[in-house]
N, C-alpha and C positions, 0 to 999 in steps of 0.2 A: 398494292394499295389495300387499305382496310375496307370492310363492307360498309354500305350506307348506314346501317344501324350503329356500328362502332363509331363512325364519323359523327353521326348525330349526337351520340352520347359524349364524345370528346369535345365537340363544339359547344354543347350546352354546359358542360363542366367548365370549360374555358370562360364562357360568359359569366357563369355564377362566381368564378374566382376573381373576376374583374370587379369594377366598382358598381355594377348594376344589380339592383334588387330584382330577383326572378321569382315569380309565383307560378307554380305548376297548376294546370287545369287537368283534372282527372289524375289517373295514376301513371299514364304513359309519359313519354318524353316528346310527344309530337305537338302539344299545344301548351302554351304558357304565356304569361304576361311579363313584360319587362318595364320597369320604371325608367323613363328616359327624360333627362334634363335638357332644356333648351340651351343651345350653345351661347357662350359669352360672345360679346360683340354683335349680338343680334337682338331684334325686338322680342325674341322668344326667351331671352335670358331670364331666369327666375321661375319659368314655368316648368311643371313636371307633368308628363303624360304617361298614361298606362297604354302600352303598345301590346296588342295581341299578336302573337307569332304562332303560325301553324306551319309545321314542317311536313312536306309531302313524303310519301314512302320513298321516293327516289332522291331525296335530299342526300348529298349536296349536288347531285347532277341536275336537279330541278330546284328553282328558287323557293325560299320561304314566302309565305303569304304574311304581309305586314299590314296592320291597321291600327289607327288611333282610336282608343275607346272614349276618352274625354275629348271634347271639341277643341279644334284648333282652326284658326283662320289662316289659310294658306292657299295659294292658287293651285297647287298640285296635290291637295288632299280634299277628298269629297267631304263636304261639311256634314252630310247626313250619315254616311256609312263609315267614314274614317279611312276608306281605302286610299292608297298612296299611288300616285303616278310617278314612277321613278324608273328610268330605263335600265339601270344596273340591276334592279330587282325584277322588273317585268320582262325585259327582252334580252339584255346582254349579260345575264348571270353566268358565272363560271364556277366550277367546283373548286377553283383556287380561292374563292371568297369563303368567309365563314361568318358566324353570327356576330362576332366582335366587330368585323368590318361594317356590318349593317348599322350598329349602334355607335361606333367610334368614327366612322367615315361617311357612309352613305346618307343616313338621316341628318347628321349635322350639316353636311353639304347642302342637302335639300332645304333646310331651314335658313341657311346662310345665303343661298343663291337660288331663290325661287325662279321657275321658268313660266312666266305669264303667257307665253305663246303656245303652251300645251296644257291648258287648265282643266282641272276637275271641278274647280270652284270659279266659275266665270265672273262672279261679282268681285271676288278677291283679286283676280287677275286684272280686271278692268280698273279697279281702284288703284292697284299698284302702278299700273301704267299711267294713269291720269294724275294721281296725286300721292307720291311716295310717302310724304309725311302723314297724310290721313290714313293711308294703309298701315303704316307702322303703329299709329295710335290705336287703330282697330285691333291689330294683333295684340297689343299690350292689354287692351280691354278684355279680349278673350282669355288671355293668360290670367288676369286677375279674377275673372269670373269662373273659368273652367279648369285651370291648371295650377291651382295652389298646391304646394307640396302636401299640406295636411289633408287635402281632399282625395288624393290619388289612392290612398289606402282605405278610404272610407267606402260608403255604399256605392254601388253601381248607379249610373244615372237613373235607371228605371225604378230604383228603390227610394228615391227622394220623396219627401212628403209633398202633399199638394200645396202646402203653404210656400215651400221653396220654389216650386214650379210657378206659382202665381207671382211671387216676387221677381223671378227671372223674367217672366212675360211682361210684367209692368216695366222692368228696366229697359227692355228692348224697345227701340223706336217702332212706330207703326209700319214703316216700310220694310222691316226685317221679314225675311221669308222663313225664319225659324219658327216651327210650330210647337216645339217642345224638346224634351231630351232625346238624344239619339239612342236607338236600340242597337246594342252591340251585335 
């Protein structure tokens, strides 16, 4: 079997040759962004998220760290940090998996089949269990507001002008717990 560094390089090249836009962070191959499109047949369809991927030195024997940069409304994604609660990435990772599996199978499955009984976003989980239609509407609102395709390649959330932040704050209802843009 090849060394972890060769495997990391091979998996990254395989991801880059697929339909995903990959942006490198720094010069190494351990940190990068991937543009991820919401799956069809889901309320996330049409949304595009910038996903930060960090590969540990022991990859593929240790799972990658995955986090959403722009906001997403989902029971298993922390609204403030973007971290993901997904067993196959966090606990049951296997070296048989690769980066393409993460973006073609694991993340689409997460968006298609949320698990409200193991939430990182309690509000989203409660709304999903109480009123599925209202939950899906809220997901679509977040997609329109934070996951437009033209916004993913634009400035990071902390680089927005104060006018944009003000208009976002005015748009949110008074009972929203969101204080402002997420720091990646």
